[in-house]
N, C-alpha and C positions, 0 to 999 in steps of 0.2 A: 535736386528738388525732391522733397518728400512727397509721398503719395497722399491723396485725400481718401480716407476710408469712409465709404458711403454704405451705411448699414440699413437694410430694409427690414420691415417687420416680419414678413412671413417665414422666410427660410432661416436666417441666422438666429432669430430670437425665439423660435418655437421651443427649443431646448431650454432656454432661460426661463420662459414662461412656465414650463412644466416642472423644472427642478429648483429654481430659486425660491426660497421661502417667501410667503406672503404673510400679512399680519396674522391671519387665523392660524397659519402653520406654527407661529410662535406661541400660540395659546392666548392671544389677545381676544377678549370677549366682545362680541357685537350683537346687537338686537336684530331681529328680522330674519327672513329666509332669503338667502342669495339665489340667483339663477345658477344654471349649470356651470358657467365660466366665472361667475361673480365679476362681470365686466360689462361695459356698455354694449358690447356685441351680443349680449343676451337678448337685446331688443332686435327682433328679426329684421334683417335687411341692412342694419348698420354695419359699416366696415371702417377700419382704422388702419392708417399707414404712417410709418415713421421714416424719416431720413435723417441720419445722424452724421455729423461732420466732426471728425477728430483729426487735427493736424497741428504739428509744431512748426513754428516759423522762426526766422532769425531774431536776435536781440530779445530773446525770452518771451516773445509773443506766442500765443497758443489759441487755436480755434477749438472751441468746445460748445457747439451749438447745433441747430437743426430745425426741422419742420415736422409737425404732426398734422395729419389730415383726418377729419371725421366726415364720412359721407352718409347722410341719413338714409338714403335708399341705395347705397352701393353704386353700381354702374348706372343706375337709373336716376341718380340725383340731378343730373343736368336737365332731364326732361320732365321730372315729376317733383315739383316743390312740395314741401311739407309745411303744415301750420307751425308757426314758431313765435317766440317772444324773447325779449332780453330784460335784464335787470342789472343796474349798477348800484352796488352797495357803497362803493367809494370810487370816484371816477378818475383817479390819477393813473390812467392807463388808456389803452386804445382797443376798440373792436369796431372795425369798419363795417359799413353796410347796414348798420342798425337803424338808421332813420327810415329806410325803406322797409326794413323788417317790421318796425313798429307801425308804419303807415299801412302796409299791405296785409300784414298778418302772415306772410309767407317767407320761409327761408328757401331761397332759390340757389341750390348748389351746396358745396361743402362748407364746413367750418375748418379754418386753418389756424394753427397756433405756432408762433415762432418767437424770436427775440425782438425787442423793442425797435431796433434800428433796421430790421429787415422786413417790416410790414409792407413797405412800398414794393420791394422786389417780389414778395410772395403775392401781393395783390395783383400786380401785372401778370405774373405767371399763371394765376388761376383764370384770369380772363382769356389768356392765350390757350390754356388747356380746354376751357369751355368752348371756345370758337372751334378748336380742332375736333372736339368730341361731341358737340351738340349742334342742333340745327338752329337756323335763324328764327326769330319770332315771326308772327303773322305779317308784319310790315316789311319783312325782308332784311331786318337788321339784327346783328348780334348785339345784345345789350346785357350788361352784367354789372352788379355792384357786390363784389365778393365780401364775405364775412371773414376777416383776418384779425386775430387777436394776438396779444403779446404780453410777455413779462421780460424783465431786464436781467440779462446774464453777464453783465460787464465785469463782474469780479473774476470769474473763471475764463471768460471768453474775450477775445480781442474784438469787441463789439463794433468798434469804429472801423474795422477792416472790411466790413460789408461782405462777409464770406458766404452768406446764403444767397444763392442765385436761382434763376428760373428753373434750371434743371433739377435742383434739389426739391423744389415744390412739386414739380411734375412727377418726380420719382416717388414722393410720398403719396401722391394721388393714385398713380398707377399701381403702386404696391399695396394699396389698402385692401384688407381682407377681413372676413369674419374670423371667428376663432379667438384664442387667447390674445390678450393685449399686452405687449411688452411694456414694462414699467421702469421707473427710475431714470437712469442716465441715458435716455433715448429721445430721438426726435427733438421737438421743441423744448423738452425738459432736460436736455443734455447738460447744460451748465447752470441749472437752477438750484437754489438753496432755500430750505424751509426750516424755520425756527433755528437757524444757524447750523443745521445739519445738511449734508448733501441730500437732495430730494429730486423732484422732477415730475414725471408722469405717473399717475395712479388711476385705478378704475375699480368700480364695484357695481353691484346690482342688487335689486330686491324683486321678489315675486309677491304680489299682494292681491287681495280680493276687493273689487269695487263694483257695486250694483250687481252682485251675484255672479260676476265674471272675473277671470284671472287675467291680470295684467303685469307687465314688467316695466320697471324703471331702472335705467342704467345711467351711470355718471362717469365722466372722465375729467380729471383735473390736471392742470399744469401748475404745480404749487411752488411758489417762490416768495414766501411771506413770513413774517412772524419773528418775535423775540424768543430767545431760549427760555427765559424764566416763565413765560406764559404757556408753554407747551403742555397740553394735557392729552393723555392717551387712556381711553376707557375710563375717563373721569379722574385719573390719577395725575397729580402735578409733576409729571416726569421731568420737565425742564428745570425744576428747582432742585432736583437730585443729581442730574447729569450736567455738571457745570464746567467740565474741562473741555479742551479742544474747541473753544469758541472760534468760529470761522474768522471773525473780524478783530481778534484780540490785538494783533500787531499792526494791521494795515486796513482800517475800516473804510470801505468804499461808500458807505451810506450809514445812516442812523439805524442801529439794530431795531428791528420791529417794523421797518418799512419794507416795501416789496409788494408783490402782487400775486393774485391767483385768478386763473381763468377756469370756470366750471361749466361743463357742457352736460346738460340733462336730456336724456332721450327716453321716450316711452311709446308703447304701442297702444296706450289708452286713447280713445277718441276725445281729444280735448280741443277746444277752440283757443284762438290766440290769447284772449284775456285770461283763460284758465291756465294756459302755459306760463303766462307772466306770474301768476300766483305760485306755480310750481317752482319757477326760477328763484323767486324770493325765498322759498324755503331752503334753498341750498345754503343761504347765509346761516341758518341755524345749525346745519351740520358743520360748517366752517367754525362757528363759534364754539362748538363742543371741543374742538382741538386747540382752542386758545387764541384764535384771532380776535382782535378788537377793531379791525378795519381802520388802521391808523391813517393819519393825514396823508402819508406818502404812499399809500397802497392803492393799487388798481384792482379792485375786486369786482369783476364783471362776469355775469353769468348769462347763458343762453339755454333755452329749452325748446324742444321740438317734439312733435308727435308724428309717427309713421302711419297712423290711421288715415282714413279718408283719401285714398290714393287718387281720386278723380276730382278733388276739391278745386284744383286750379283750372279746370276746363270751363273757362268763363263764357265760351260761346254757346254752351248748352246748359240746360237745367240739370243739376245733379242733387242727389239727396245726401245731406251731411248728417253723420251720426255724431252724437256728443253725449257725455255724461252730465247729469244734473249736478249743480254745485253741491248739493247735499250729499253726493256720493264720492267726492274726490278727496276727502280727508285721508283715507289710507294711502293715496298717492303722495300726499304731503309727507306722511310718515316715512314712506319708502325713499323719498328724495333726501330727507334729513339723514337717514341711516346710511344710504349709499354714499352721500357726500363725505360723511365722517369717515367711513371705512376707506374710501378711495384715497383720501389724504394720508391716512396712516399707511396704506399700501405703498404710496409714493415714497414715504419716509423710510419704510422697511426695505424697499427695493433700491434705494440710493446706495452708491458705492463710493469709497474714497476717491477724490479726484485732485490731481495736480493740474493747475490751469495757467492762465496768463500771468507772466512775470513770476512764475514759480509759486503762486498762491495755492494753498492747500485747504480743502474743505473735507472734513471727516464725516463719514456716515455714522448713524447711530449704531452703537454696538448692540447686537441682538441679545446677547446674554445679559448685558447690563440693563437693558430695557426690561427684560423678563424679571430680573432681580428686583427692580423697583416695583413692578406690578405685583410681584409675589409678596412684598412687604405690606401692600395694601389689600392683600387677599383678592386680587383681581386677575389672577392668572389661571387659565385652564391648563392644569398639568396633564 
């Protein structure tokens, strides 16, 4: 029996995060000022963990999947909820726990992302992890409605083999850290495809001014959507020029252009839940910049949270809540759009060729070919 290779974020992928080129390294131009890491972890307190499962099975089956965990307050996420909100641009997908998120205004615990048929396993695993690592509520009961989101990786992954188990979700949670975020074929993004190129996880951030103070917005995406001919990078119709190596040319598993994307938006700006919903909506504009039209078969579901107001959940006592006036939050909208656009391109650039289930092959975008197309349109920073 072959071994399962379980890859965690912090140790194996630091070298990749430091040496593998990202979109800006290729000369792709983006607006705005990124944070130090240009990642969701530029928002202080946010940690990210990946657990990647790569395994070959008999009869041509292959496991190419995993789990990604985003913890809004790192190890304190169990005991200190954050204000949060969600937005569904097109609902052919799943993000659990969102009814209570919308009702209460609080995100209680981590955001998990995996493949479509592993939502249940990850959901149960997060509850077990929270029981193990957190205290019961004031009534003496452990109570949890985890947020678990998904995109479909059944072209490259033996999705009906149910290979994501509780230990994988727990490993992603336990391995979550600050610092560089691994991108591409990792965690929940391991088997994902974007605009018919190999894709996966991507992240980016922006630093901006609002109400005369500096704030950070960070975005993480699990990208698995889009038709090739619609792909745009830095405003250039790249997908109309790079038309070879189409993933589904010989064995289409779905209509090209369908698929999904999960977008997680984090900020340290003091925003209320209704303002965070407005922020989550703006992620759709960054997505559209890269060529998404939110097709009928796409699950485009976004969540936003704020790490400010650490005592907001202390319902038994009176607390003072800080918030920005609506008239001051437009720069945060801009930061969300820009971060989302770049995070998706980072996921695309970080993707690597993959041979998956039944020998299916998905090619990554060729960096030099991408640069050549951008150069033709005078959109490359040499």
